[in-house]
N, C-alpha and C positions, 0 to 999 in steps of 0.2 A: 505492501500501497504506500503512496505516494502521497504528497502537497505540495503547488506548485507555489512556485515567487510569484512577483508581478513582471519580472521579468520570462516569465514563461518555460524557465527551466527545471526540471525535478527537481524535488527537495527530498532529500532521505528522511523517512518517516521517524521522529526521536523518541527513542525507549527512554523509559524512566528504570531509575532504577532506586533501592532503599541504601542506605549507605549506616554503618554501626556507626551508632555514638553516643553522648551520656548527657545530661542535664549541666549545664554548666553554672557553677555559681555565680549568684549576684557582686559576690566580689571581686570576682575574677579578672588581676588588669587586662585593658583592652590591646592591649601590646601584645598578650598571648593568647589571643583569638583570632585563629588562622581560617581564612576561608578555606575548604574541602577539594583539590582540584578538582574530583571529578563533578560536583555539583555546580564549581564556575566554569566546568568546560560545560555539563548541560543546559545549564542559563544561558551561554552562549549560543549554543545549538539553537534552542528554544527562540533569541530572539530575530536567527538569522540576518546578522552581523558578522557578515564573513572577517574579518580582521579580528572580531574577537574569538570568534573559533579559532584562529590561528592560533594569536597570540593565549587563551586559553587551555587547547586543548593540544596541541603539539607538542610543547611541553612532557603536558601527563601520557601522550604517546609513548614520546622517548625515555618513559619509566617503567612501560610494559613488556611483557614480551609475547610472541606472535601468539601462541598460546593459552592466554589469559583469556578469559570467556569476556570482556570488556572489548578488547582491540580490536576485533575486526570493523564494530560499530563506530568507534572515534577514527581507526582508520578511513574511513568510507565517508567521512563526515569532512574528514582535515583535507584529504583528497577535492572533495564535492569544493569547498571550500578555497582553493586551491584553483579548481578549476572556473569556479564563479568570477573570481574576483581577477583571474587572466582576460574573460568573455571583457569583462567592465572595463578592465583597461582597454583594449581591442579596441570595444565603442568608442571609449572617450578621444582616442587615436585617433582613431577613421573620424569622428564627428567632429572633432578640437579643427584637425584640418581641415578638413571643407569647410568649416566656420571663419576659418581663419586667425582661430582663438588660438596663436601661437605660444603663449605662455603655458597654455595647458598642454598643447603637442608638445611640447617640450619637456614635462614632466611625466605626462601617462603613455610618449611611445617608449623614452628609453625604459622603462617598467614594464611592460610588454616584451622586448627584445631581451629583456634579461631573463623572461620565462618562459616566454618559449620565441628563440632563438630563426625559427624557421619560417617567423612571420616578417619574414625580410623587407617585406614592403613599408613597413615602418619605419626603415631608414629614409625610402623616398619622402615621406612627411614630415620626418626632421629635417629634410634639406631644403623645404618650402617652407619651416618654419625659422629655419636658419638664417635663410635667403630674406624674406617677410621683417627679422628681428636686425635683420644690417650685418650679420658676421657670414660673409664673402667667404673663407676659410673651412668655416663648419659645414658649411653648406656643400662646398664644393665636396669634400670628406665624404658627411651623410651622402650625399648622392651616390657617391664612387661609390661608396661600399654595395649599398642598392645593385648598381649593375655587374659589380664583383659577386655577389647574392645570384643574382639571376643569369649569370654566367652558368656559374653551378648547381643552378635546379634548373635543366632546359626544360622539364615538364613542366614546372610552372611560369619559366619565361615565357614558356607560348602563349599563356593567358595575360601573360600583361604588354604586350607588345607597345601598346602606346605611353604607356610607362614608361618605357624602357626608350622610348625614342624621346621622350619629355627630358627624362634625365639627364642622357646625353646630351641633350639639345642645352639645359640650363648648364651642364660642366662648360660645354665647349664655347659658349658665351663669357658665362665668368672668363675662362681660360683665355679669350681673343682681348677682353677686357682689360687684362690682367699682362698680356703683352706677351704670354707663355704661346708665340707661335707652333714651335715642334711638336706643344700638347693637342692646342686648338682646329691644327689645321686637319686631320687626319677623322678628329670626332666631327665636323661639320663638314666635312664630305658625306660622312655616313649620313649625319642628319640630313640635309642636303638630296643626298639620293634616295633615305624613305621618304621625304615628302618633298616634290620637286617644284611645291607651290609655297614654300615656307622662304619668303621673299629674306625674310634678316639673315638666314642662313647663309642664302648664297653673298651677299652682299657682306658682312663676316668673312667670308670665303676669300669672296674674290678681295679684299681689302687686307685680311694676313698674307694672301699671296703675292700682292700688289709688293706688300714691306719687304717680303723674301724676292724682289723682282723675277717673278713669275707671271711677266706681262701676259703672255698668251692666257694659261690659267687665269690671272683675275681679270682681262678680257671674257674670257667666256662666263663669269661669273656673273661678272655686273652687265652682260645682255642678255642672260637669265631674267635677272631683278627688271633691268626695262621694259624685257615682251610682260612678265606679268603685269607690271605699270601698278605697283599695289600703292596701299594708302599707308606710305610709312615714314617718318620724320626724316629717313636717309637715302630719300629717293633721288634729290635737290644731288646732294654727294657724290652717290654713282653718276649721274647723267654727265657731272663736272669732270669723275675720274676716268668714266667709258669713253666720252669725249676726248681729252688728254690724251688718252690713251690711242686712239685712233689719230690725233695729229701728229702725234710724235711717229706712228707707222704711214704718216703721207696719206691717209684713207679720208682724203677733205670732205671727201660729201656726204661719207658718215660721222663723223666729226661734226661736220656744222648742222647737221641736224640732232645731233645731242645735245651742243653747246646752243643751239635755239631754243630745245626743251627748259635747257639750265634758266635760261634768262628769262622765259615764260612765267617759268617757276618762282625764280630769285631774281628780279629785276635788278633789286640793292642787295643779293648775295655775297656770301663769304668772298667766294669765286668771282663774281660779277667783270672787274676791273681785268683779270686776266685771261675771261672770257672774251672778253671786248678785245682784247689784243690778237685773241688766235681768229677769229673769228673775221676782224681786219683783215689778217693777213690773210686767210681764205680770199677772201673778198676781191685781195687785193691781186690774187692768182687769176681769178676771172672777171678782172675790169670790171669788178658793181661798184663803181664810183660811189654811187647813193650808199653802198655797202661801207666801203671803207670809211667815208665820211662819218658814217652813223655811229660806227664800233671803235674806230681810233677816233674820234671825236671824245667820246665818252671815256675810252681809256686815257686819255693824255688829260680829259680833266681832271680824272682822279690821279693820275700818276705822273705828271711831267718830268720826272727825271727816269724815266722806269728805261734801262737798256732800249728798249723796240721802242724809244718814244724820237730817237734821231731818223729811221727809216718811216715812220709814221710822220713825223713833221712834213719832212720832204715830200712822201706821196700826195700829203692834203693841200701842200703847198702848189705842187706843180697842179694837182686838179681847179684848184681858187684860180690859178693862174690863166693857166689855160678857158676858164669860165669869164676872164673878165672881173674876176671881183679882187680887187687890190689888196683892198687892205688886210681882206682875211689873209690871199694867199702872205704879203709881206709878215703879219703876222707869224703867219709859220715859217716861214723862209728865217725868221730870224730867231725863233726858234729854234729849229736845223744848225744855225751858224755858232749859236750858243755851246752846241754838243757836236761840232760837228769837227774836231779837232783831226788833223790826219786826214779825213774824207777827202774820196778823190773829187766827190762833187761839191764842195764848196765853192770851188769857182765860178760854177754855171750859177748857183745862188746868189752868189756876191752880182754877178752879172741881170740878173733878171730882177733882184734888189735895185739896182741903180735906175733899173728899165723903168720899175714903177714908180721911183722917183721923180722920172723925168715926164710920167701921164703914158708911160707904155704899158699896158696892160690887156694886150689882146689874143689870148692862143700861144703863148711863148712858144711850148714845145710842140 
């Protein structure tokens, strides 16, 4: 016969036993009154407070022989108390992690791992708790313990595919943020292969590969992010870096497309001036005078002493001179001369400045 607790787990029927005793004198000092261990254990069992059962019954059980009449009864209740407490801790570990109650998670999950090491998913929950508490090193350690345990338990791991991918992703991103590219790159590859739509994983993989001077690998990762066109904060950075890679590879059409999208997204962004320099050069290759005026003009306004400023001032001065825009041409030419030490074009520019001063400014070249 059994009764049930409020969590639906069967409880053992509590037996009652009579213990021999004697009448205590009213004058007996209170310090000599001792609680009977059997009665204390029995009371704890009846209360269904399982921590009390362990505290009262386990010491008593250790004093009994297996042949003793009460041994099996106490053992069953002690075992059941352990099972119930473990179940409660397991539930608390899972539910607190799901609720983002990290302090509770950090208490409940280690308790269940101590009692039931096979419940290794608790390491995953601890990883989230440490991450949520801002302890990155502890988070990485917990995620790695989870992944190691999963590798050692292939049957269980087969049921935890999403959780394994999540843990691996968190470790990979944390490692990349810490600059540990040797550890991050293979993990990021695994994450990107497991979920080809994970734009952030592709971005971080591309960035790590770029830092390792693997331009081809970085280009592939960035191209994937651009194709996904995700709503992530790193997209503008991807457009710039991918555009720069294409520019350096002299793939100017691709570079112009990516860099143009960067300016659409971030017209005043961190890399806007550098993008204008590159787009100004690309426009010059295709004799797009309007593009040169727009991009070189913006770049010069932001950074007039840039190493590219001399060529930009020369090109814009010639365009303005040929259009008969004398004052504009003179401004660019004088800026060019300020930067033109040793430049072979300086003599021609000086002649054009003299022509402008003489009022001649009608299609110089």
